[in-house]
C-alpha positions in Angstrom: -21.5 4.5 2.3 -19.2 7.1 0.6 -17.7 4.7 -2.0 -20.7 2.5 -2.9 -20.4 1.2 -6.4 -16.7 2.5 -6.8 -13.7 0.3 -7.8 -10.3 1.1 -6.2 -6.8 -0.1 -6.9 -4.4 -0.1 -4.0 -0.7 -0.8 -4.9 1.3 -2.5 -2.2 -2.0 -3.4 -0.6 -0.8 -6.6 1.0 0.2 -5.1 4.4 0.8 -2.0 6.5 -0.7 1.3 5.1 -1.8 -0.4 1.9 -3.8 -3.2 3.6 -5.4 -0.7 6.1 -6.4 1.5 3.2 -7.9 -1.3 1.3 -9.9 -2.3 4.3 -11.1 1.3 4.9 -12.2 1.9 1.3 -13.9 -1.4 1.3 -15.8 -0.6 4.5 -17.2 2.4 2.5 -18.4 0.2 -0.3 -15.6 0.1 -2.8 -14.6 -3.0 -4.6 -10.8 -3.5 -4.2 -8.1 -4.5 -6.5 -4.9 -5.4 -4.6 -1.9 -4.6 -6.8 1.0 -6.4 -5.1 4.3 -7.7 -6.4 4.3 -10.5 -3.6 1.7 -13.0 -4.6 1.4 -14.5 -1.1 0.7 -11.1 0.4 -1.8 -10.3 -2.3 -3.7 -13.6 -1.8 -3.8 -13.1 2.0 -5.1 -9.5 1.6 -7.9 -10.7 -0.7 -8.8 -13.5 1.7 -9.0 -11.0 4.5 -11.2 -8.7 2.5 -13.6 -11.2 1.2 -13.8 -12.9 4.6 -15.2 -9.7 5.9 -17.8 -9.7 3.1 -16.0 -7.2 0.7 -15.6 -7.6 -3.0 -11.8 -7.9 -3.8 -9.3 -9.3 -6.3 -5.6 -9.5 -6.7 -3.3 -8.8 -9.5 0.4 -9.2 -9.4 2.1 -6.0 -10.5 5.7 -4.6 -10.7 4.6 -0.9 -10.6 8.0 0.2 -12.1 7.1 -1.7 -15.3 4.7 0.3 -17.6 3.4 -2.9 -19.2 2.6 -4.4 -15.7 0.9 -1.1 -14.6 -1.2 -1.1 -17.8 -2.2 -4.7 -17.2 -3.1 -3.9 -13.6 -5.4 -1.1 -14.8 -7.0 -3.2 -17.6 -7.5 -6.2 -15.4 -9.3 -4.1 -12.8 -11.7 -2.8 -15.4 -12.3 -6.3 -16.8 -12.6 -8.2 -13.5 -14.3 -5.6 -11.3 -16.3 -3.6 -13.8 -14.5 -0.2 -13.8 -11.9 1.9 -12.2 -12.7 5.0 -10.1 -9.9 5.3 -7.5 -6.2 4.6 -7.5 -4.0 4.6 -4.3 -0.4 4.6 -5.1 1.1 3.1 -2.0 3.7 0.7 -3.1 7.1 1.7 -1.7 10.6 0.5 -0.7 13.7 2.0 1.0 17.4 1.3 1.1 19.7 2.2 4.1 23.3 3.2 3.7 26.0 5.8 3.8 25.9 8.2 0.9 29.5 7.6 0.0 29.0 3.9 -0.1 25.5 3.7 -1.7 25.4 1.7 -4.9 23.6 3.5 -7.8 21.5 0.3 -8.3 20.1 0.7 -4.7 19.3 4.4 -5.5 17.6 3.4 -8.8 15.6 0.6 -7.2 14.0 3.1 -4.8 13.3 5.6 -7.5 11.8 3.0 -9.7 9.2 1.8 -7.2 8.5 5.0 -5.3 8.5 7.5 -8.0 8.5 5.8 -11.5 5.8 3.5 -10.0 3.5 6.2 -9.1 3.9 7.7 -12.6 3.3 4.4 -14.4 0.2 3.4 -12.5 -1.3 6.8 -12.5 -0.9 7.1 -16.2 -2.3 3.7 -17.0 -5.2 4.2 -14.6 -5.9 7.7 -15.9 -6.1 6.3 -19.5 -8.7 3.8 -18.5 -10.6 6.6 -16.7 -10.6 8.9 -19.6 -11.6 6.1 -22.0 -14.6 5.4 -19.8 -15.4 9.0 -19.1 -14.9 8.4 -15.4 -14.3 11.4 -13.1 -11.9 9.6 -10.9 -9.5 10.1 -8.0 -5.8 9.3 -7.6 -4.2 9.4 -4.1 -0.5 9.0 -3.7 1.3 8.1 -0.5 4.0 10.8 0.0 5.9 11.3 3.1 7.2 14.1 5.5 10.6 13.1 4.1 9.7 15.0 0.9 10.8 18.0 2.9 12.8 16.5 5.9 16.1 15.0 4.7 17.5 11.8 6.0 21.3 11.2 5.2 20.9 7.5 5.4 17.9 7.2 3.1 18.6 9.7 0.4 16.9 7.7 -2.4 13.7 7.5 -0.3 13.7 11.2 0.5 14.3 12.1 -3.2 11.6 9.8 -4.4 9.0 11.2 -2.0 10.0 14.8 -3.0 9.3 13.7 -6.5 5.9 12.3 -5.5 5.0 15.7 -4.0 5.7 17.4 -7.3 4.2 14.7 -9.5 1.0 15.1 -7.5 0.9 18.8 -8.3 1.8 18.4 -11.9 -0.4 15.4 -12.8 -3.2 17.2 -10.8 -2.9 20.0 -13.4 -2.6 17.6 -16.3 -5.8 15.8 -15.5 -8.0 18.5 -14.0 -9.8 19.1 -17.3 -10.5 15.4 -17.5 -12.3 15.4 -14.1 -9.6 13.4 -12.4 -8.4 14.6 -9.1 -4.9 13.9 -7.9 -3.9 14.3 -4.3 -1.4 12.8 -1.8 -1.1 11.8 1.9 2.2 12.5 3.6 2.6 10.3 6.7 4.9 10.8 9.5 6.1 7.8 11.5 3.4 5.0 11.2 3.5 1.8 13.1 4.4 -0.7 10.3 6.8 -3.6 9.9 9.0 -1.4 7.7 9.3 1.5 10.1 9.8 -0.7 13.1 12.6 -2.4 11.3 14.2 0.9 10.5 13.7 2.7 13.8 13.6 -0.2 16.4 11.0 1.6 18.4 9.3 -1.6 19.1 12.3 -3.2 21.0 14.2 -0.1 22.2 12.4 2.4 24.6 15.1 4.9 23.9 14.3 4.8 20.2 10.6 5.3 20.9 11.4 8.3 23.1 13.3 9.8 20.2 10.5 9.2 17.7 7.9 10.7 20.0 10.1 13.7 20.8 9.6 14.8 17.1 5.9 14.2 17.2 3.9 16.9 19.0 0.8 14.9 19.3 2.9 12.4 21.2 2.0 9.0 19.6 2.9 7.2 16.4 0.3 7.0 13.6 -1.6 3.8 13.1 -2.1 2.7 9.5 -5.8 3.5 9.8 -5.0 7.1 10.5 -3.4 7.3 7.1 -6.3 5.2 5.5 -8.8 7.7 6.8 -7.1 10.6 5.1 -6.9 8.5 1.9 -10.6 7.9 2.2 -11.3 11.6 2.4 -9.3 12.3 -0.7 -10.7 9.4 -2.6 -14.3 10.4 -1.9 -16.6 13.3 -3.0 -15.9 14.9 0.3 -12.8 16.4 -1.3 -14.4 17.1 -4.7 -12.9 20.6 -4.9 -9.3 19.5 -4.0 -6.6 18.6 -6.4 -2.8 18.8 -6.4 -2.7 18.9 -2.6 -0.5 16.9 -0.2 -2.1 16.4 3.2 0.5 15.8 5.9 -0.8 13.3 8.4 2.2 13.4 10.8 1.1 14.3 14.4 2.3 17.9 13.9 5.9 17.0 13.0 6.0 19.3 9.9 4.8 22.4 11.9 7.5 22.4 14.7 10.8 24.0 14.6 13.2 21.7 16.4 16.0 23.9 18.0 18.6 23.3 20.7 17.8 24.6 24.2 19.0 28.1 25.0 22.0 28.2 27.3 21.3 29.7 30.8 
């Protein structure tokens, strides 16, 4: 198993991509700390993991709060015996017209999606450096780091920030032996994306989503988890500062209007 003896934090690990990632890393031998603001989701995730025979624990965490992030990292070391891998997955979005968007909604998205990646990465890296651990940090970015959405400006800005944070922190930690990479999903089958795009109830919405995806299907959370596993493992030992787009080809196509006859 590729992660035998390793300990991993997965923020936002109670559902969706986070839960799939926690399971995938656990399947490869990692002990998992679920960092989750929702205690019910955290408890359910741990019950699922331990029920499958994996080692797991839950720590409630508000990733936007540096003290909470530091406690998550310290609790992981004390309860699970170390810290080798961090997956910064926690994320939210807000929908609205730009002219009507409250600054509080914009700030809330930035606080979780960007500030949260900074705080958890910093807290975890401090623990890794203290222990002399050559660790791995994997951030969940998005194709929206480069593809704008007028109704989700805060989300797009936050993910663009994650893209650059991955590069910059990768440079900052390279000489410490800590690699920093990211996965940029396209459209993934999750409760959040279904609620935003309605593809699960509206066939026309599904047609629109698939039209922008050359591979012709939506990603499953495990597709993203497999990419995270690669970046968290020694299979990617010579890779840092890189964002891997797992998007079914969405980022490589040039969507244009048909030519007129």
